[in-house]
C-alpha beads as a LAMMPS data file, in Angstrom:
LAMMPS data file: protein, C-alpha beads

314 atoms
313 bonds

1 atom types
1 bond types

-500.0 500.0 xlo xhi
-500.0 500.0 ylo yhi
-500.0 500.0 zlo zhi

Masses

1 110.0

Atoms # bond

1 1 1 21.373 61.303 -76.889
2 1 1 21.214 59.704 -73.450
3 1 1 23.083 56.608 -74.645
4 1 1 25.880 58.631 -76.275
5 1 1 26.387 60.840 -73.217
6 1 1 26.294 57.962 -70.721
7 1 1 29.483 56.859 -68.989
8 1 1 31.401 54.166 -70.882
9 1 1 31.205 50.859 -68.972
10 1 1 34.383 49.533 -67.362
11 1 1 34.712 46.554 -69.694
12 1 1 33.782 48.427 -72.887
13 1 1 37.421 49.216 -73.773
14 1 1 39.646 46.159 -74.069
15 1 1 43.116 46.289 -72.493
16 1 1 46.262 45.743 -74.609
17 1 1 47.055 42.026 -74.893
18 1 1 50.522 40.672 -74.069
19 1 1 51.625 37.644 -76.115
20 1 1 55.133 37.232 -74.721
21 1 1 56.898 39.776 -76.964
22 1 1 57.756 43.467 -76.516
23 1 1 57.082 43.413 -72.785
24 1 1 58.376 46.958 -72.222
25 1 1 55.857 48.435 -74.654
26 1 1 52.984 46.399 -73.242
27 1 1 53.874 47.313 -69.640
28 1 1 53.759 51.043 -70.419
29 1 1 50.423 50.746 -72.201
30 1 1 48.953 48.489 -69.506
31 1 1 50.000 50.790 -66.685
32 1 1 48.330 53.712 -68.472
33 1 1 45.188 51.615 -68.994
34 1 1 44.981 50.602 -65.331
35 1 1 45.671 54.131 -64.140
36 1 1 42.941 55.542 -66.395
37 1 1 40.489 53.098 -64.816
38 1 1 41.647 53.963 -61.276
39 1 1 43.114 50.479 -60.755
40 1 1 46.874 51.058 -60.736
41 1 1 46.964 51.549 -56.967
42 1 1 45.702 47.982 -56.469
43 1 1 48.564 46.668 -58.640
44 1 1 51.343 48.873 -57.319
45 1 1 50.657 48.857 -53.580
46 1 1 48.862 45.559 -52.948
47 1 1 46.941 47.103 -50.082
48 1 1 44.975 44.930 -47.679
49 1 1 41.204 45.263 -47.403
50 1 1 40.534 45.090 -43.668
51 1 1 37.294 43.568 -42.402
52 1 1 34.533 45.942 -41.419
53 1 1 34.199 46.758 -37.711
54 1 1 31.028 46.118 -35.774
55 1 1 28.329 48.620 -36.595
56 1 1 30.230 50.194 -39.533
57 1 1 29.293 53.622 -40.804
58 1 1 28.026 54.221 -44.317
59 1 1 31.385 55.740 -45.281
60 1 1 33.278 52.668 -44.009
61 1 1 30.974 50.315 -45.882
62 1 1 31.387 52.329 -49.096
63 1 1 35.185 52.423 -48.794
64 1 1 35.350 48.682 -48.062
65 1 1 33.252 47.865 -51.104
66 1 1 35.221 50.156 -53.450
67 1 1 38.673 48.947 -52.361
68 1 1 37.670 45.296 -52.616
69 1 1 36.097 45.824 -56.045
70 1 1 39.186 47.706 -57.246
71 1 1 41.464 44.768 -56.399
72 1 1 39.157 42.303 -58.142
73 1 1 38.896 44.471 -61.252
74 1 1 42.675 44.926 -61.442
75 1 1 43.199 41.158 -61.285
76 1 1 40.520 40.577 -63.907
77 1 1 42.133 43.197 -66.170
78 1 1 45.489 41.449 -66.078
79 1 1 43.868 38.089 -66.776
80 1 1 42.172 39.617 -69.837
81 1 1 45.371 41.331 -70.999
82 1 1 47.456 38.218 -71.690
83 1 1 47.309 35.436 -74.257
84 1 1 45.959 32.018 -73.315
85 1 1 49.448 30.495 -73.104
86 1 1 50.558 33.126 -70.585
87 1 1 47.267 32.951 -68.674
88 1 1 47.978 29.347 -67.704
89 1 1 51.148 30.548 -65.964
90 1 1 49.424 33.206 -63.845
91 1 1 45.948 31.809 -63.221
92 1 1 46.876 30.459 -59.785
93 1 1 48.162 33.829 -58.524
94 1 1 45.832 35.516 -56.065
95 1 1 46.372 39.254 -56.518
96 1 1 47.058 41.753 -59.301
97 1 1 50.262 42.689 -57.457
98 1 1 51.555 39.104 -57.696
99 1 1 50.575 38.801 -61.371
100 1 1 52.320 42.050 -62.337
101 1 1 55.539 41.157 -60.542
102 1 1 55.589 37.663 -62.050
103 1 1 55.283 39.030 -65.587
104 1 1 57.926 41.644 -64.913
105 1 1 60.403 39.101 -63.583
106 1 1 59.665 36.578 -66.316
107 1 1 59.745 38.843 -69.377
108 1 1 61.634 41.994 -68.521
109 1 1 64.757 40.137 -67.437
110 1 1 67.339 41.043 -64.835
111 1 1 69.646 44.036 -64.986
112 1 1 72.411 42.067 -66.672
113 1 1 70.182 40.913 -69.522
114 1 1 68.710 44.387 -69.965
115 1 1 72.198 45.857 -70.031
116 1 1 73.225 43.486 -72.816
117 1 1 70.115 44.317 -74.827
118 1 1 70.755 48.044 -74.452
119 1 1 74.389 47.581 -75.479
120 1 1 73.352 45.705 -78.628
121 1 1 70.885 48.447 -79.541
122 1 1 73.494 51.168 -79.007
123 1 1 75.921 49.276 -81.239
124 1 1 73.219 48.978 -83.875
125 1 1 72.653 52.741 -83.645
126 1 1 76.353 53.520 -84.034
127 1 1 76.769 51.539 -87.270
128 1 1 73.830 53.185 -89.020
129 1 1 74.512 55.341 -92.073
130 1 1 72.126 57.066 -94.441
131 1 1 71.699 55.328 -97.781
132 1 1 71.814 57.264 -101.047
133 1 1 68.290 56.093 -101.871
134 1 1 66.835 57.175 -98.510
135 1 1 65.073 60.404 -97.621
136 1 1 65.844 62.317 -94.438
137 1 1 62.519 61.228 -92.947
138 1 1 63.189 57.558 -93.641
139 1 1 66.671 57.766 -92.125
140 1 1 65.608 59.710 -89.026
141 1 1 62.688 57.319 -88.457
142 1 1 65.102 54.389 -88.631
143 1 1 67.360 55.972 -86.014
144 1 1 64.461 56.919 -83.726
145 1 1 63.096 53.383 -83.850
146 1 1 66.364 52.115 -82.341
147 1 1 66.591 54.962 -79.823
148 1 1 63.044 54.419 -78.570
149 1 1 63.831 50.754 -77.901
150 1 1 66.805 51.861 -75.799
151 1 1 64.635 54.312 -73.860
152 1 1 62.064 51.614 -73.129
153 1 1 64.706 49.866 -71.012
154 1 1 64.948 52.995 -68.860
155 1 1 68.249 54.135 -70.374
156 1 1 68.609 57.815 -71.201
157 1 1 69.442 58.653 -74.804
158 1 1 69.709 62.375 -75.521
159 1 1 68.471 63.932 -78.752
160 1 1 71.885 65.582 -79.122
161 1 1 73.374 62.149 -79.906
162 1 1 70.855 61.687 -82.703
163 1 1 71.645 65.175 -84.043
164 1 1 75.377 64.419 -84.065
165 1 1 74.737 61.069 -85.735
166 1 1 72.730 62.656 -88.546
167 1 1 75.278 65.449 -89.080
168 1 1 78.158 63.034 -89.675
169 1 1 76.353 60.269 -91.589
170 1 1 74.247 62.063 -94.212
171 1 1 75.546 62.054 -97.823
172 1 1 77.601 64.906 -99.294
173 1 1 74.555 66.419 -100.996
174 1 1 73.569 67.906 -97.619
175 1 1 76.928 69.610 -96.991
176 1 1 75.619 73.010 -98.118
177 1 1 72.826 72.991 -95.544
178 1 1 75.113 71.775 -92.764
179 1 1 77.668 74.495 -93.587
180 1 1 74.914 77.112 -93.513
181 1 1 73.747 75.874 -90.115
182 1 1 77.328 75.985 -88.807
183 1 1 77.599 79.641 -89.824
184 1 1 74.276 80.694 -88.295
185 1 1 73.704 78.410 -85.307
186 1 1 75.464 76.534 -82.540
187 1 1 75.186 72.944 -83.758
188 1 1 75.689 71.644 -80.222
189 1 1 72.373 73.278 -79.277
190 1 1 70.301 72.740 -82.407
191 1 1 67.142 70.672 -81.898
192 1 1 66.476 67.391 -83.651
193 1 1 63.254 68.615 -85.279
194 1 1 64.941 71.819 -86.491
195 1 1 67.787 69.876 -88.104
196 1 1 65.441 67.428 -89.816
197 1 1 63.274 70.259 -91.169
198 1 1 66.336 72.096 -92.531
199 1 1 67.613 68.994 -94.328
200 1 1 64.150 68.182 -95.659
201 1 1 63.893 71.724 -97.065
202 1 1 67.117 71.229 -99.045
203 1 1 65.847 67.850 -100.195
204 1 1 62.685 69.476 -101.530
205 1 1 64.574 72.315 -103.264
206 1 1 66.910 69.833 -104.934
207 1 1 63.972 67.804 -106.212
208 1 1 62.253 70.916 -107.590
209 1 1 65.432 72.051 -109.378
210 1 1 65.873 68.604 -110.909
211 1 1 62.272 68.576 -112.064
212 1 1 62.597 72.037 -113.620
213 1 1 65.845 71.180 -115.403
214 1 1 64.479 67.987 -116.907
215 1 1 61.220 69.642 -117.924
216 1 1 63.120 72.468 -119.641
217 1 1 65.429 70.057 -121.435
218 1 1 62.529 67.966 -122.676
219 1 1 60.630 71.027 -123.869
220 1 1 63.698 72.349 -125.720
221 1 1 64.204 68.995 -127.416
222 1 1 60.612 68.854 -128.617
223 1 1 60.739 72.430 -129.908
224 1 1 63.989 71.703 -131.752
225 1 1 62.506 68.635 -133.402
226 1 1 59.396 70.525 -134.431
227 1 1 61.448 73.449 -135.766
228 1 1 63.588 71.134 -137.879
229 1 1 60.502 69.914 -139.698
230 1 1 59.636 73.374 -141.076
231 1 1 59.476 73.887 -144.809
232 1 1 62.120 76.021 -146.514
233 1 1 61.246 78.585 -149.105
234 1 1 63.874 80.872 -150.638
235 1 1 66.491 79.872 -148.005
236 1 1 64.024 80.882 -145.212
237 1 1 62.230 78.495 -142.879
238 1 1 58.519 78.958 -142.812
239 1 1 56.543 79.272 -139.694
240 1 1 58.003 78.610 -136.204
241 1 1 59.478 80.955 -133.554
242 1 1 57.580 84.098 -134.502
243 1 1 54.252 82.289 -134.565
244 1 1 54.935 80.490 -131.271
245 1 1 55.793 83.730 -129.509
246 1 1 52.326 85.012 -130.332
247 1 1 50.746 82.658 -127.794
248 1 1 49.843 84.310 -124.436
249 1 1 50.918 82.646 -121.159
250 1 1 49.283 79.247 -120.795
251 1 1 46.561 79.044 -118.138
252 1 1 47.924 75.694 -116.954
253 1 1 51.668 76.360 -116.619
254 1 1 51.947 80.187 -117.191
255 1 1 54.530 79.610 -119.943
256 1 1 54.442 80.972 -123.500
257 1 1 55.037 79.188 -126.783
258 1 1 52.071 76.842 -126.894
259 1 1 48.271 76.876 -126.693
260 1 1 46.566 75.533 -123.525
261 1 1 45.249 72.563 -125.518
262 1 1 48.845 71.419 -126.144
263 1 1 50.099 71.983 -122.572
264 1 1 51.817 69.079 -120.838
265 1 1 50.222 70.078 -117.523
266 1 1 46.579 69.988 -118.543
267 1 1 44.414 68.632 -115.692
268 1 1 42.657 66.261 -118.105
269 1 1 45.810 64.656 -119.489
270 1 1 46.823 61.241 -118.149
271 1 1 50.461 60.175 -117.841
272 1 1 51.152 56.876 -119.602
273 1 1 54.184 56.380 -117.374
274 1 1 52.627 56.531 -113.878
275 1 1 48.921 56.499 -114.840
276 1 1 48.249 59.731 -112.885
277 1 1 46.255 62.725 -114.115
278 1 1 47.602 66.257 -114.522
279 1 1 50.816 65.826 -116.507
280 1 1 52.247 64.310 -119.684
281 1 1 54.639 61.367 -119.542
282 1 1 57.437 63.593 -120.930
283 1 1 57.584 65.521 -117.639
284 1 1 56.797 62.599 -115.332
285 1 1 58.827 62.467 -112.114
286 1 1 59.915 58.931 -112.971
287 1 1 61.809 60.422 -115.922
288 1 1 63.345 62.981 -113.584
289 1 1 64.643 60.265 -111.295
290 1 1 66.222 58.472 -114.272
291 1 1 67.945 61.653 -115.449
292 1 1 69.261 62.399 -111.953
293 1 1 70.620 58.846 -111.720
294 1 1 72.306 59.250 -115.119
295 1 1 73.882 62.551 -114.074
296 1 1 75.176 61.002 -110.843
297 1 1 76.625 58.078 -112.833
298 1 1 78.325 60.436 -115.289
299 1 1 79.848 62.415 -112.424
300 1 1 81.210 59.214 -110.877
301 1 1 82.687 58.175 -114.236
302 1 1 84.396 61.564 -114.615
303 1 1 85.947 61.229 -111.160
304 1 1 87.172 57.710 -111.937
305 1 1 88.745 58.851 -115.224
306 1 1 90.442 61.772 -113.484
307 1 1 91.841 59.486 -110.795
308 1 1 93.121 57.114 -113.475
309 1 1 94.847 59.959 -115.340
310 1 1 96.535 61.168 -112.166
311 1 1 97.803 57.670 -111.398
312 1 1 99.325 57.425 -114.895
313 1 1 101.223 60.708 -114.506
314 1 1 102.422 60.033 -110.985

Bonds

1 1 1 2
2 1 2 3
3 1 3 4
4 1 4 5
5 1 5 6
6 1 6 7
7 1 7 8
8 1 8 9
9 1 9 10
10 1 10 11
11 1 11 12
12 1 12 13
13 1 13 14
14 1 14 15
15 1 15 16
16 1 16 17
17 1 17 18
18 1 18 19
19 1 19 20
20 1 20 21
21 1 21 22
22 1 22 23
23 1 23 24
24 1 24 25
25 1 25 26
26 1 26 27
27 1 27 28
28 1 28 29
29 1 29 30
30 1 30 31
31 1 31 32
32 1 32 33
33 1 33 34
34 1 34 35
35 1 35 36
36 1 36 37
37 1 37 38
38 1 38 39
39 1 39 40
40 1 40 41
41 1 41 42
42 1 42 43
43 1 43 44
44 1 44 45
45 1 45 46
46 1 46 47
47 1 47 48
48 1 48 49
49 1 49 50
50 1 50 51
51 1 51 52
52 1 52 53
53 1 53 54
54 1 54 55
55 1 55 56
56 1 56 57
57 1 57 58
58 1 58 59
59 1 59 60
60 1 60 61
61 1 61 62
62 1 62 63
63 1 63 64
64 1 64 65
65 1 65 66
66 1 66 67
67 1 67 68
68 1 68 69
69 1 69 70
70 1 70 71
71 1 71 72
72 1 72 73
73 1 73 74
74 1 74 75
75 1 75 76
76 1 76 77
77 1 77 78
78 1 78 79
79 1 79 80
80 1 80 81
81 1 81 82
82 1 82 83
83 1 83 84
84 1 84 85
85 1 85 86
86 1 86 87
87 1 87 88
88 1 88 89
89 1 89 90
90 1 90 91
91 1 91 92
92 1 92 93
93 1 93 94
94 1 94 95
95 1 95 96
96 1 96 97
97 1 97 98
98 1 98 99
99 1 99 100
100 1 100 101
101 1 101 102
102 1 102 103
103 1 103 104
104 1 104 105
105 1 105 106
106 1 106 107
107 1 107 108
108 1 108 109
109 1 109 110
110 1 110 111
111 1 111 112
112 1 112 113
113 1 113 114
114 1 114 115
115 1 115 116
116 1 116 117
117 1 117 118
118 1 118 119
119 1 119 120
120 1 120 121
121 1 121 122
122 1 122 123
123 1 123 124
124 1 124 125
125 1 125 126
126 1 126 127
127 1 127 128
128 1 128 129
129 1 129 130
130 1 130 131
131 1 131 132
132 1 132 133
133 1 133 134
134 1 134 135
135 1 135 136
136 1 136 137
137 1 137 138
138 1 138 139
139 1 139 140
140 1 140 141
141 1 141 142
142 1 142 143
143 1 143 144
144 1 144 145
145 1 145 146
146 1 146 147
147 1 147 148
148 1 148 149
149 1 149 150
150 1 150 151
151 1 151 152
152 1 152 153
153 1 153 154
154 1 154 155
155 1 155 156
156 1 156 157
157 1 157 158
158 1 158 159
159 1 159 160
160 1 160 161
161 1 161 162
162 1 162 163
163 1 163 164
164 1 164 165
165 1 165 166
166 1 166 167
167 1 167 168
168 1 168 169
169 1 169 170
170 1 170 171
171 1 171 172
172 1 172 173
173 1 173 174
174 1 174 175
175 1 175 176
176 1 176 177
177 1 177 178
178 1 178 179
179 1 179 180
180 1 180 181
181 1 181 182
182 1 182 183
183 1 183 184
184 1 184 185
185 1 185 186
186 1 186 187
187 1 187 188
188 1 188 189
189 1 189 190
190 1 190 191
191 1 191 192
192 1 192 193
193 1 193 194
194 1 194 195
195 1 195 196
196 1 196 197
197 1 197 198
198 1 198 199
199 1 199 200
200 1 200 201
201 1 201 202
202 1 202 203
203 1 203 204
204 1 204 205
205 1 205 206
206 1 206 207
207 1 207 208
208 1 208 209
209 1 209 210
210 1 210 211
211 1 211 212
212 1 212 213
213 1 213 214
214 1 214 215
215 1 215 216
216 1 216 217
217 1 217 218
218 1 218 219
219 1 219 220
220 1 220 221
221 1 221 222
222 1 222 223
223 1 223 224
224 1 224 225
225 1 225 226
226 1 226 227
227 1 227 228
228 1 228 229
229 1 229 230
230 1 230 231
231 1 231 232
232 1 232 233
233 1 233 234
234 1 234 235
235 1 235 236
236 1 236 237
237 1 237 238
238 1 238 239
239 1 239 240
240 1 240 241
241 1 241 242
242 1 242 243
243 1 243 244
244 1 244 245
245 1 245 246
246 1 246 247
247 1 247 248
248 1 248 249
249 1 249 250
250 1 250 251
251 1 251 252
252 1 252 253
253 1 253 254
254 1 254 255
255 1 255 256
256 1 256 257
257 1 257 258
258 1 258 259
259 1 259 260
260 1 260 261
261 1 261 262
262 1 262 263
263 1 263 264
264 1 264 265
265 1 265 266
266 1 266 267
267 1 267 268
268 1 268 269
269 1 269 270
270 1 270 271
271 1 271 272
272 1 272 273
273 1 273 274
274 1 274 275
275 1 275 276
276 1 276 277
277 1 277 278
278 1 278 279
279 1 279 280
280 1 280 281
281 1 281 282
282 1 282 283
283 1 283 284
284 1 284 285
285 1 285 286
286 1 286 287
287 1 287 288
288 1 288 289
289 1 289 290
290 1 290 291
291 1 291 292
292 1 292 293
293 1 293 294
294 1 294 295
295 1 295 296
296 1 296 297
297 1 297 298
298 1 298 299
299 1 299 300
300 1 300 301
301 1 301 302
302 1 302 303
303 1 303 304
304 1 304 305
305 1 305 306
306 1 306 307
307 1 307 308
308 1 308 309
309 1 309 310
310 1 310 311
311 1 311 312
312 1 312 313
313 1 313 314
């Protein structure tokens, strides 16, 4: 108990190591590390530790010792926070203040270079467009990754620009949600998180509808095939719909027409398609994705045929 409650030693937590890349990220993390250990003042201000006067008081001796130790610890921290190749460049510097400024000048670059880097990132942001195969989360994460790099250079980048970017670059399948938001909210004031959540909700509803449609179509096909195999007697088919309707709702899927032992959603059934438990391969989501892709392809073919017909009549 005493060991777990004791204060963590100064050198128990290693500082982030800089290897010459992503200086802006390292500088933010290193400043936070030094500040948490009460050492940032020694780096930022480069204060002088004056010699003790004759007959110093206990308070003066304590302050002298603490300030001197703080400068030494800050320098040692920076030495430990760089790779060996960078250490050889700073090992002759005397203070943490000098080390910090050298690294900043060497790796952050001047204002002109930073301006060019920011401009390139902004251009990269502007040409982004959501892919048909992407989810809203994947697309928004891709945009935020670029924006955060811009912000690391000290350049402001408002969330409203990201909102506007998403609104005009998402595929047509999100038009219904965007139209609904236009009718109920001021899109110039909508938050980034709110927009992403709204689009993700539509994404989820669309997936659920696709899954339900495919599952229903597959079930109908199986029932039709089974019904066609019935025996005929006196122009009447034996056994089928009336007997199936006698089954109560299944405990697995709450649907009628089959016993629980034949249910495609039994927890003990293993899908041969994705190797996961809890569903039959006939209702596997991989099948759903194939059907959705086929429907999209058919719709594109219909549009192409219609365009061709119009061009022939014009």
